[in-house]
C-alpha positions in Angstrom: 32.1 -13.9 31.2 28.9 -11.7 30.0 26.2 -13.6 28.6 24.1 -12.9 25.3 21.0 -11.2 25.7 17.9 -13.5 23.8 14.4 -13.2 23.2 11.7 -14.9 20.8 9.8 -12.6 18.6 6.5 -13.3 16.7 6.8 -12.9 12.9 2.9 -12.0 12.8 2.3 -9.3 14.9 6.6 -8.5 16.2 5.5 -9.3 20.5 8.8 -10.7 22.5 9.0 -13.5 24.8 11.0 -14.0 27.2 11.4 -17.7 26.3 10.1 -20.1 23.4 6.3 -21.1 23.6 4.1 -22.8 20.8 1.4 -20.3 20.8 1.8 -16.8 20.5 0.6 -14.1 23.8 -0.5 -11.9 21.7 -1.7 -12.9 18.1 -2.4 -16.4 19.4 -0.6 -17.7 16.1 1.3 -21.2 16.3 4.9 -21.7 15.8 5.3 -18.0 14.8 8.2 -17.1 17.5 11.7 -16.9 16.4 15.3 -16.6 18.0 17.1 -13.3 18.2 20.0 -12.2 19.8 20.3 -8.5 21.1 23.5 -8.6 22.0 26.3 -9.1 24.3 25.1 -7.5 27.6 28.6 -6.7 28.9 30.8 -5.6 25.7 30.9 -2.6 24.0 30.5 -1.8 20.1 33.2 -3.5 18.4 36.0 -1.4 16.8 34.6 -2.4 13.0 31.2 -0.5 13.9 31.0 2.5 11.5 31.3 6.1 13.2 28.3 7.1 13.2 26.6 4.2 15.6 28.3 6.1 18.4 25.7 9.0 17.7 22.0 8.8 18.8 19.7 6.9 16.5 17.6 9.5 14.6 21.1 11.6 14.3 23.8 13.7 16.3 22.3 14.6 19.5 20.2 17.8 20.0 19.5 20.6 23.0 15.8 20.9 24.2 14.1 23.7 22.3 10.6 24.4 21.7 8.1 22.9 18.6 8.0 26.2 16.9 11.5 27.2 16.8 12.6 23.9 15.1 13.9 24.8 11.6 11.4 22.7 9.2 13.8 24.1 5.9 16.7 21.8 6.8 14.9 19.0 5.0 13.4 20.0 2.2 11.3 17.4 0.2 12.5 16.7 -3.8 11.1 14.7 -6.5 11.1 11.5 -7.1 10.6 12.6 -10.9 7.6 10.1 -11.3 4.4 12.5 -10.7 2.8 9.1 -9.1 5.5 7.8 -6.7 5.4 11.8 -5.0 1.5 11.6 -4.3 1.8 7.7 -2.5 5.1 9.5 -0.5 2.6 12.9 0.4 4.8 15.2 -2.0 8.1 14.0 -2.7 11.5 12.7 -0.7 12.2 13.0 2.3 16.2 13.4 3.5 16.6 11.0 6.2 13.9 9.1 5.6 13.7 5.0 5.4 10.8 3.9 2.7 10.2 -0.1 2.7 8.5 -1.0 -0.7 6.9 -4.6 -0.7 5.8 -6.6 -3.1 4.7 -9.8 -5.2 7.6 -11.4 -7.1 7.3 -10.1 -10.5 5.2 -7.0 -10.2 7.8 -4.4 -10.8 10.0 -3.5 -7.7 13.3 -3.8 -8.9 12.5 -1.9 -11.7 10.5 1.1 -10.7 13.4 1.7 -8.0 16.0 1.3 -11.2 13.5 4.1 -12.9 14.0 6.7 -9.9 17.7 6.0 -8.9 18.5 6.4 -13.1 16.5 9.6 -13.3 17.7 11.4 -10.0 21.0 10.2 -10.7 21.1 11.8 -14.3 19.5 15.1 -12.6 22.5 15.8 -10.4 21.1 13.2 -7.7 24.8 11.1 -6.4 22.9 7.8 -5.6 24.2 4.7 -4.9 21.9 0.7 -6.1 22.6 -1.9 -3.9 21.9 -5.3 -5.3 22.1 -8.3 -3.2 20.0 -10.6 -5.3 21.0 -10.2 -8.9 24.2 -9.8 -10.9 25.0 -6.0 -12.0 25.2 -7.4 -15.4 21.4 -8.8 -14.9 20.6 -4.7 -13.2 22.3 -3.8 -16.5 20.3 -4.9 -19.0 17.6 -4.4 -17.1 18.6 -0.8 -17.6 19.5 -1.2 -21.2 16.3 -2.5 -22.1 14.6 -0.1 -20.1 16.7 3.0 -22.1 17.3 4.5 -18.8 20.5 6.7 -18.5 23.0 4.6 -17.2 26.0 6.9 -16.6 26.1 8.2 -13.5 24.5 5.8 -11.1 27.0 4.0 -8.9 26.1 0.1 -8.4 27.5 -2.2 -6.0 26.8 -5.9 -5.5 27.0 -6.5 -1.6 25.2 -8.4 0.9 27.0 -7.1 4.0 25.5 -3.7 5.7 28.9 -2.9 7.6 30.7 -3.6 4.1 27.5 -1.3 2.5 27.7 1.4 4.9 31.6 1.7 4.6 31.2 2.4 0.7 27.7 5.1 1.7 30.2 6.8 3.7 32.5 7.2 0.6 30.2 8.0 -1.8 28.3 9.7 0.1 25.1 9.3 -2.1 21.9 11.0 -1.3 19.6 8.3 -1.8 20.5 4.5 -1.7 18.6 1.8 -2.7 18.9 -2.1 -1.0 17.5 -4.8 -2.9 16.4 -6.8 -0.7 16.5 -6.8 3.0 15.9 -10.2 2.9 19.2 -11.6 1.8 21.2 -9.0 4.1 23.3 -9.9 7.1 25.5 -8.2 9.6 28.5 -10.1 11.3 27.2 -9.4 14.2 24.2 -11.9 14.3 25.3 -15.1 14.3 22.5 -16.5 12.0 21.1 -17.1 8.7 20.3 -14.3 5.8 16.7 -13.8 6.2 15.8 -14.8 9.8 14.1 -12.2 12.4 17.2 -11.6 13.8 19.2 -10.6 10.7 16.6 -8.7 9.1 15.8 -6.8 12.6 19.3 -5.8 13.2 20.4 -5.4 9.1 17.4 -2.8 9.0 18.0 -0.7 12.5 21.7 -0.5 11.2 20.4 0.7 7.5 17.8 2.9 8.8 20.4 4.7 11.2 22.6 5.2 8.7 20.3 7.4 6.6 19.0 9.3 9.2 22.1 10.2 10.4 23.5 11.3 7.0 20.2 12.8 5.7 20.5 10.0 3.0 16.8 8.7 1.8 17.0 5.1 1.9 14.7 2.5 -0.1 14.2 -1.0 1.6 12.9 -4.0 -0.9 10.6 -6.6 1.4 9.4 -9.6 -0.2 5.8 -10.9 0.5 4.3 -13.9 2.0 1.9 -16.0 0.3 -1.0 -14.3 2.1 0.5 -11.1 0.9 2.2 -9.8 4.1 5.5 -8.5 4.6 7.8 -11.5 5.6 9.9 -11.3 8.3 9.2 -9.5 12.0 6.4 -7.3 12.0 8.4 -4.8 14.0 10.4 -3.7 10.7 7.4 -2.2 9.9 7.6 0.5 12.9 10.9 1.4 12.0 10.5 2.9 8.9 9.4 5.8 7.8 7.0 5.2 4.8 5.9 1.4 3.9 4.0 1.0 0.4 3.0 -2.1 -1.4 3.2 -2.6 -5.2 -0.4 -5.0 -6.1 -0.6 -6.1 -9.1 0.4 -9.5 -11.0 1.7 -10.9 -14.0 -2.1 -11.3 -15.4 -2.7 -7.2 -15.3 -0.4 -4.6 -17.0 -1.4 -2.3 -14.6 0.1 -1.9 -10.9 -1.0 0.0 -7.8 1.4 1.4 -5.5 -0.7 1.4 -1.9 0.8 3.9 1.1 0.3 2.0 4.0 2.8 4.1 6.7 3.8 7.6 6.3 4.7 9.9 8.6 5.3 12.3 5.7 2.0 11.9 3.6 -2.0 11.0 3.6 -2.3 7.4 4.7 -4.1 5.1 2.0 -2.8 6.8 -0.5 -2.9 5.8 -4.5 -0.5 5.5 -7.7 -1.3 3.6 -11.1 1.1 2.3 -12.7 0.9 0.5 -16.7 4.0 -2.1 -17.3 5.4 -1.6 -20.3 8.3 -2.2 -22.1 9.9 0.7 -20.9 9.3 -0.2 -17.5 6.9 1.9 -15.8 4.7 4.8 -16.7 2.2 6.5 -14.8 -1.3 6.6 -15.4 -2.3 10.2 -14.9 -6.6 9.8 -14.9 -6.9 5.8 -13.4 -10.5 6.1 -13.5 -10.3 6.0 -17.0 -8.8 2.8 -17.0 -11.2 1.3 -14.6 -14.2 2.1 -16.6 -13.9 0.7 -19.5 -17.3 -0.9 -19.3 -19.1 -2.4 -22.6 -21.2 -1.1 -25.0 -24.5 -3.1 -23.6 -26.1 -2.8 -20.9 -25.7 -5.4 -18.1 -27.5 -6.3 -15.3 -25.9 -6.2 -11.9 -23.0 -3.3 -13.0 -23.2 0.0 -11.7 -19.8 2.4 -11.0 -18.7 4.2 -7.6 -16.6 6.7 -6.3 -14.0 5.8 -3.6 -12.2 8.2 -2.1 -8.4 7.1 -1.1 -5.7 9.1 0.5 -6.5 12.5 -1.4 -8.4 12.1 -4.6 -11.5 10.5 -5.9 -11.6 7.4 -8.1 -14.2 6.0 -10.1 -14.7 2.3 -10.1 -17.0 -0.1 -11.4 -18.7 -2.6 -9.0 -20.2 -6.3 -10.7 -22.4 -8.9 -8.9 -24.5 -12.2 -10.2 -27.1 -13.5 -8.0 -28.1 -17.2 -9.3 -29.9 -19.9 -7.5 -27.6 -22.3 -5.4 -27.5 -25.9 -6.1 -26.0 -26.5 -2.7 -27.4 -26.1 0.8 -25.2 -23.6 1.9 -25.1 -20.9 -1.2 -22.1 -19.7 -1.7 -20.6 -15.6 -1.2 -17.8 -14.6 -2.6 -16.5 -11.2 -2.4 -13.5 -10.5 -4.6 -12.0 -7.3 -3.7 -14.3 -6.5 -0.8 -14.9 -7.3 2.8 -16.6 -11.1 2.7 -17.7 -10.6 6.1 -19.5 -7.1 5.0 -21.0 -8.9 2.2 -23.2 -11.2 4.4 -24.0 -8.3 6.8 -25.4 -6.1 3.4 -27.6 -9.1 2.6 -28.9 -9.4 5.7 -30.1 -6.1 6.2 -31.4 -6.3 2.1 -33.5 -9.2 3.9 -34.9 -7.2 6.6 -35.5 -3.7 5.6 -35.4 -4.5 1.7 -38.0 -7.2 1.9 -36.1 -9.5 -0.9 -35.0 -12.7 0.1 -31.7 -14.5 -0.8 -30.8 -17.4 1.4 -30.9 -19.7 -1.5 -29.2 -17.4 -4.0 -25.4 -17.6 -4.6 -23.8 -14.3 -4.5 -20.8 -13.5 -6.5 -19.3 -9.6 -6.5 -16.1 -8.4 -7.8 -14.8 -5.3 -8.2 -13.2 -5.3 -12.0 -9.7 -3.9 -12.4 -8.0 -5.5 -9.0 -8.8 -2.5 -6.8 -9.3 -3.7 -3.3 -12.2 -1.2 -1.7 -11.6 -1.2 2.4 -14.4 1.9 2.8 -17.9 1.6 3.7 -18.9 4.1 1.1 -19.5 1.1 -1.5 -22.3 -0.7 0.0 -24.8 1.3 -1.3 -23.7 0.5 -4.4 -23.1 -3.3 -4.1 -26.8 -3.3 -2.6 -27.6 -1.9 -5.8 -25.7 -3.9 -8.3 -27.0 -7.0 -5.9 -30.8 -6.2 -6.9 -30.1 -5.4 -10.2 -28.6 -8.9 -10.9 -31.1 -10.5 -9.0 -34.1 -9.0 -10.7 -32.0 -9.4 -14.4 -32.3 -5.2 -14.4 -30.1 -2.9 -16.0 -29.1 0.2 -14.2 -28.6 3.4 -16.0 -24.3 3.7 -17.7 -24.6 7.8 -16.8 -25.6 7.2 -12.8 -23.0 6.9 -10.1 -23.8 5.8 -6.1 -22.2 5.8 -3.2 -23.0 5.6 0.6 -22.7 3.6 3.8 -25.7 1.1 4.5 -26.3 0.5 8.5 -28.0 -2.2 10.4 -31.3 -0.3 10.9 -30.9 0.2 6.9 -29.9 3.8 7.1 -27.9 5.6 4.7 -24.9 7.3 6.0 -23.0 10.1 4.8 -18.9 9.4 4.0 -16.7 12.5 3.9 -15.1 14.1 0.4 -18.9 14.0 -0.9 -18.7 17.1 -2.8 -16.0 16.4 -4.0 -16.8 12.3 -5.4 -19.9 14.2 -7.2 -17.2 16.8 -8.7 -15.3 13.8 -10.5 -18.4 12.0 -11.1 -19.9 14.9 -13.5 -16.1 15.0 -14.8 -16.1 11.9 -16.0 -20.0 12.2 -18.2 -22.1 10.9 -15.0 -25.3 12.7 -14.9 -27.4 11.2 -12.1 -26.6 9.8 -8.9 -27.5 8.1 -5.7 -26.0 9.6 -2.5 -27.1 9.9 1.7 -28.7 12.9 2.1 -26.4 14.1 3.9 -23.9 14.0 1.4 -26.4 15.8 -1.2 -24.5 19.7 -2.3 -25.8 22.8 -1.4 -25.5 24.4 -4.7 -26.2 22.0 -8.1 -23.6 20.6 -9.7 -24.0 21.5 -13.6 -25.3 18.7 -16.0 -25.0 16.4 -12.7 -28.5 15.2 -11.0 -28.5 14.4 -7.3 -31.2 12.4 -5.3 -30.3 12.0 -1.4 -31.7 9.6 -0.1 -32.0 8.3 3.9 -33.2 4.7 3.8 -32.7 1.6 2.0 -36.7 1.6 0.8 -36.0 4.9 -0.8 -32.6 4.1 -3.3 -34.6 1.3 -4.4 -37.2 3.5 -5.2 -35.1 5.6 -6.8 -33.5 3.2 -9.3 
């Protein structure tokens, strides 16, 4: 008799191992290996499998052809009916694409997808919404509460992927939502729903159907307490686009961030506001992140981020206070903690400001997470402003990367950042000298600096 092939997959990094061990050999994490069944080595596919499984993974097999001869007009994009969603996806939905959307419980994943499906179904696009966690009545109540068009959207309450694909083959939808992938199960895998093997096999089965029928597939994924996608990391390699809906119950705003996209820019950003009628687009997100107080406040400064394909103005706040502990605290919310410690050392060495006995707290207003280095200069100036208890001008905007030698390095998109600042009424800017525009921007005075000392003199 043939044997079932067994492997052990790390749930953190997706590395496969031939046998179980306590520590993953790749990412060094402990107790993260889960057993998966790779199938029977001596048997063929069961007859219960759908006919599309007999084809290739990415569609019908084709002949070898030149890259220039490939017809790109065969799969045109179409809009999701929500502009911010189209921006994150790179311009719209691509037929045959598999999109994974994750987020914390209550962030609005199901609400956003239900809005998209109802609007597209009402516009004549065949759509099928599969719910595995909620009943049809619960989804119907949500749609009624959000005042969505409900006439043309097909609904299915099912957790078996074979039955889902069978129903999809009967109704031929152009869009398919599976909510969520963690509760789906396949009859060929002898493990509980939500396990590594079930999530992996179910996702592969659904993605294969989507690619061979040119169906837009949305998979809803859970996240862990650390904010990472639950389940095997290999799931992120299988899908075409991975987007995260960030935001909690303490804020009305939600940020949709693209973390992987085979059809557009990575790290693109979309901003939504949670209202009584669902998620609404925020077309000018810089305005909501710049809701500053009327009074002059030390430690507050505005910088320009570059998110995907557009600039975004955000406010950075810093608080420096004398420490009562032997080991002063360094707290960073929305910024990288290690980079804060490095910049404080650079400020001491090249700026002459000693803060080893001070507690330093920094925060990005609005819950935005800053990952690029263009925030270095703004962060340092905000810390200096709080340390010296002197307010910075409200019409000042700052950006630039700071090196270990105290130099101010240029950042990408300098011209677009300055134009965005001028559009919002800022009249002064401190930027790297290499980012200073050749042609003067009307109403904006640009000060180019090359060292930290020059930036400190400028303020």
